[in-house]
N, C-alpha and C positions, 0 to 999 in steps of 0.2 A: 267295676273293678278300678282301683286306683293305679295309675301309671307309676312305675318305679323309675328312678333315675339314679345317677351317680354324681359324685362330686368330690372335692378335696377341701379339707380345712387345713390351712397353713397358719399355725400359730408362730408368727415370726419372732416375737419376743414376749416373755412373761416372767415375772418374779417367780422363783421356785415355790414360794408359799401359796401361790395362786393355782398351781398345777392341779391339785385334786378338785378344786372348784370348777376349773375349766372342763375337766373330764366329766364331772357330774352334769354341768350345764349343757355341754354339747351332746352327751349321750342322752340326757333327758329330753332334749329337743326332738330327737327322733326315736325315743323309746328303745334305746340300746345301752348296753353296758360298755363303758369306754375305759380303756387303759392305754395311754399314749406312751410312745418311746421318746422320752425327753432327752435332749442333748444340749450341751452348752451353745449359746449364741455368740459366736466370735465377734459379731458387729456390736454387741452390747454386753461387755463383761459383767458377770453376775446374773445375767438373764439366761433363760433356756428357750428352746424352740422345739416344735414337733410338727409333723405332717401326718394327717390321717385321711385316708380315702374312705368315703362313706357311700352306702347304698340305702335308699329309703324312698318313700313316696315323693312325687313331684311337689315342689314347694318347701322341701325340707331345708334347702340352703338358707332361705329367709328365716326359718325358725332357729337355725344354728346361729346365724349372724345376730339375730335379735337377743338370743340368750346370752351372748358374750358382750353386747354393746355397753359401753360406758364404764368399763372397768379400768382402773388406774394402771398405767404402765403396761398395758396390753396392746400389742399390734397383731392384727390377723387379717386373713383373707379367706373367704369362702367362695368356692365355685360350684355351680350346678350345671350339669349338661342339659341341653334341651331334651324333651321327651315328647311323644305324640301330643300335640295340642298345647304344649307348654314351652315357652321360651326358656333359654338358659339364662344364667345370671352370674354376676360377680359382685361380691360385697367386700369392700376394703375398709379397715378401721385403724385409725391412729389416735392416740390421746389428744394430739393438737388439732387434728382436722375433723375428728368425728367419723361418721360413717358415710360411705359413698356406695351407691348401687347403680349398676348398669345392666341392661339386657344384653345378652350375647348370642351370637349365632353358633352353628355347629362347629366352627373352627375356633371359637373363643373370642372373636372380634366383637368389640363394643358396637352396638347399634344405637345410633342417636336418632330419636324420634323426629319426625318432620316438623312438629310444632316447636321443638327445641332449636332446630336449625333456623326456622323462620324467626324466632325470637332473637337469636344471635345475629342474624343478618339485619334485623330492624334496629337492634341496640347499637350496631356498629356502622350504620349507614354512612356516616361521614368520617369514620375513624377506622382505617384498615387494621391498625394494631389491636383495636378493641375486638375485632372479629377473631383474631388469634387467641386472645384471652378468653373469650366466650366459648370457643371450641375446646380450648384446653380444659376449661371447667367442665364442659359436657362430657369429656373423655376421662375425667378423673386424673389428669396429669399430676396434680399436686400430691395425690396419694401414691401414684407410681414413683414419683421422685423420692418421697420419704421412705417408701418400702423397698426400693431397689437394692440398697446395700444389705438389707436383711435377707432378701431373696437369694442373692449371690452367696451369702454366707451359709445357706442351707443346701447348696447344690451337692448332689450325691448322697443326701441323707436318706435313711430308710423310711419307708412309708408303711403304716399299718392300715388295716381295713376295719371299718366300723359298720356293722349291719344292723338294720332295724330288727328287733325281736319279733317273732311271730309270723 
């Protein structure tokens, strides 16, 4: 039996013309019919935003993120809660930075793998400021910085549910 999990797709900003394509791609990624509640994005006049909670088999967060990756003028985040035997995850995408993925714990904290920490320590052996840069990269700080204004603009927005069919 496939473990089910939940998550949220945050479309932080998208051109209105892209909305039906986003609904089709996100719904298709988890075999569900999708109709989002689009609202204006105050942080980017002329753009819209939506939040959709989803429930589907573990690994669906990656399928949703991949289905939306690379589209012009689209900013989004996908979260997936951990499920038995499967880590949680967060995918962040901006047109300028591309996609960032991190494994997350049950509280949504980013888990930085041991090898990544060792690489950061080695790369910054003689330069303390470089360690901060390496850890910032490992934590996706540039994506957080770019998306933060869009996150705040969506506070209090309604959330819809998207369920896998069948």
